[in-house]
Every structure is written in C-alpha cells, then in structure tokens.
N, C-alpha and C positions, 0 to 999 in steps of 0.2 A: 273707551276701547282698552282692552286688556293689553298691558305692555309686557307680554311674556318674556321677551328677551331680557329685559332689565330685571323683572321680578325673579326669574329663574337663576340669573347671574348672581343676584344678591343672595338668593336662597342657597346657592352652592356654598357660600361661606358659612351658613348656619347648619347645613346638612353634612358637609365634607370638610371644608377648609379649616374652620376652627379647630376640629379635632386633630388634624394633621398637625397644625401649629402648636397646639397644646402638647402633643406628644414630643415634638422637636424640642420645645423650650424646657419642657420637664426633663428630658434626656441631658439637656445642657446644664441644667441646675440654674436656670435664669428665671427669676419671678417676673410675672407680667402684671400690668395694670390693665384690666379689661373693661372698656366702657360698654354700657348697655342701656337701652331706653326701657321704660316700664312695660310697654307693650311686648317687647321681646322677652322680658323677665316673666311675664304672665303666660306667654305662649311657648317658650322654650326653656322651661325650668331645668332641663337636663344639662344645659350649658352652665347655668348658675351653680348647680351642684358640683360640677367638675371644677370649676374655678375655686369654689369654697374648699373642696377636698385637697387642692393643691396648696391652700393657704396663700393664694395670690389675691390681688386686690380687685374688687369690683367698684367702678366709678359711675355714678349716676349721670345719664346722658339724655335728659328730657323724657317726656312722656312717650312721644313717638316721633320718628325721625323727621317727618315733614312739617311739624308744627314749630316754626322758628319763633324765638322769643321777641324779635323786633316787631312782630304782629301786635305786641302789647306795649310798644314804645310809650304810648300815652295812657296806658291802662295798668298801672302798677299792681292794682288788686287782681287783675286778671293774670298777670305774670306770676305773681305770688301763689295764685291758686294752681297753676300748672306745675310750678316747682314743688309745692307742698304735696300735691297728688302724686308726683313722681317720687318724692322722698318717702311717702307713706307706703308705696308699693315696694321701694327699696328695703325698708325696714321689715316688711312682711316676708319677702323672699330670701333676704340675706341673713335676717336674724339679728341685725344690729343697725345702728344709724349710719347714714352715709358720712364719709369723711370729706368728699370732695365732689366736684361737678365739672363736666364738660358739656357746654351747650351744643345742641345739634348744629352742624356746619360751623361751629365756633361762633354763632350769631347770638349775641346777648344784647342787653341794653344797659344805659348808665345806672339803672335801678338794680341790676342783677347782683353785684357784690354785696349790697345792703341786705337784699332778701336772703341771700345764702348765709351771711354772717348771722342774721337774726335767727335763722333756722338751726344754727349750731354748727355749720360746716366749717372745716379748717382752711380749705383751699379751693381754688378754681383753676382751670387750665386754658381759658379763652384767649388770653393775651400772649402774642408771640414775639414780644419786643425785647427779649433778653435771652442770654444763655445761662442765667442763674435765676433761681427763685427770688422773689422780692415781696415785700410787705405792702398790702393795701389797707389803709386805715378806714374803717367804717364807723358809723355811729354805734354799732353793736359789737365792736372789738376788732382785732386784727384778722385779716384774711390773706392767706399766701397765694400769690400767683405761681404756679408750677408750670412753666411755659410748654405749650404744645408746638408743633411745627408743621407747616404745610410744605416746607422746603425739603426737609428730610422725612419724606412721606411717600408710601408706595404709590398712591394715586398720582403724585407729581412725577416721580422718576420713571414709573412703568407705564403710565397711561398718558399724562400730559406731555411728557418729553420722549416717550417711546424708547427708553433706554433699555439695553439688554441687561441681563443679570450680572454679566461681567463688568459693564460700565457702572452699574449701580453699586457693585462691590467696591470698585475704585473710588467712587464718590464717597461711600461710607467710611472707608479707610482714611481718605483725605480729611474728612470732617473730624473723625476721631483723633487723627494725629495732631491736627491743629489745636483742638480743645485740650488734648493731653499735655501738650507743650505749654499752653497758657495756664494750665492748672498748677504748674509749679509755683505760681504767684497767688492764685485764688481758685477755689473749686469751681469747675464747669460742668454743665449738664448736657448730655447728648440724648435728645428725644428722638425716637424713631416711630413714626405713626404708621400703623399696619392695619389693613382690613382683610378679613378671612376670604372674601370673594376675589380679592386681588392677589394676595400673597399666599393663599392656601393651596395653590396648585402644586402638583408633584414637581415640576421643573424648577420651582423656586426654592426647594428645600435645601439643596447643596449650597446656594447662595448665602442662606442664613448659617449654615454650618461653617462655612469658610470665614464669614465675618466674625462669628463668636469664637472660632479658633484663633483668629488673629488677635482679638482683644485680650484672650487669655495670656498672651505673651507679656502683658504689661502689669506692673505692680500698682497697687492702690487704686484700683477701678472697683467702684461700688455699683453692683447691679440692683438698683433700688426701686421699689414701688413708689408711686407718686405720694402716697400718704407718709411713707418713710422719709421722703425729702421734705415734706411740709413739716413734720414733726421735728426733724433735725434743724430745720431753719428756725422754728419757733424756739427751740431749746438753746441754740447757739447765737441768735441774733435777738435776744430779748431786749437789748438796748435800743433797737429800732421801734419798740412799742412804748409810747409815752405812759408814765404812771398814771393811775387813775386818781 
C-alpha cells in the first residue's frame, strides 16, 4: 500500500523545505553539515550542487534510509559492501572522498568504526554519549566521534514532545547558555539535528532567526562543520593517539 501521507511529507523537505532552510542559514552566514544517503544523491543532484556551491559539508548517510546497518550485525562483509557502495556514490557526486559518516537512524554495529577507519574516514556521528568530540581507537587508526543528538533535535522537540516554536527556542537558549558557561573551562559542542520536512516550513523560520540572533551576542562561538570539528580535534589532541 502506498503511504502517500508519509511519502509526500518527506518529499516536502526535498522539494521545498531544504531550499528555505538553505536560504536562511546562508543569509545568517552559518555553515551546515548536510547528511544525505546515496539514493538521494543520485536522484536529487540539485541539492548536492547547492550545498557544494555554499562550501558547506556533505556527510555520508547510508545507501538508502531504510537499510539499517544492524541488519549486518553478523555479516561484516555485507556491512562493508553497503558502506563502500555509499562512499563510491559520495565520491562520484561530491568530487572528493567522504570525511565522515552518520548511520541511518544512528543504527550501526560494533564493526562500523573499523570499516569506516579502514575506508579512510576521519569521523562518525553515531554515538551521543558526550558534549565533546572524542577519539575512537581502531586497528586502522584514529576515528573521531563528533556527537549527534536526538535530544536537541527537531523530531524530538516538535513532534515527540509537541513543543511550540517558542518553547523550543527557550530550550535551545537554555542548552546554549549552560554549554557556554561550561566552555570557560573546556570547549563544548552544541549539535542541533534538523530535518527539512520537519523544520523547513514557513512558520519555523523566525524561530531559527531568533536563536541565531541570540547566539551572535556571545563571543568565541564557532559555527563549525562536523569535519572542521574532527580536524581540530585531531590537530589539538594528538596526545590521545598512541605512537605507531
């Protein structure tokens, strides 16, 4: 049975929502890390080209959204094949090798970090257990975890908790304020997970403008892409990597 309500809601993000969000963040001068699966890259190349033109980041995000890596929990060769096919498409459409990876639905396996490091990636985003990046040691070299969040995520605050834009704005400000205060002692990272079919609607735009305007009042805030964070971590925490 065709699930048109869900299909067309999702497609709104590709047809309309992402473009509205791209324009807003471009006007604000805030770079994005944009995740995409290989199927989207092959079928919606205009989105990839827009992100490349902005010099934002594209993050590999599985071959297609519904194929979760735990399906290959006991088949490392099968998981490696999915990842390698995804990375092959990434290099073809982006014109460079992928720097990082976010698994569909954040579902990975114990083998995923090893496969990614062996393929030459620098970071993954699947683990949500810190407010800072941290190093994962693999047999193929270091891999940085650049944490994602389902707590600070539009699916959570707009749909699972049915928060208004005003309530979500207060929550984001509170999250930022606490992390900013803690960053006086050590750097902290605030991740905001957004989906264009959720956040790309007209009534959400002022919410984003208000939050970005609030953040601009503070000094020493870095609007970084995920790969920038991973590169900074590798350069500044080399002591975490054992000598070969």
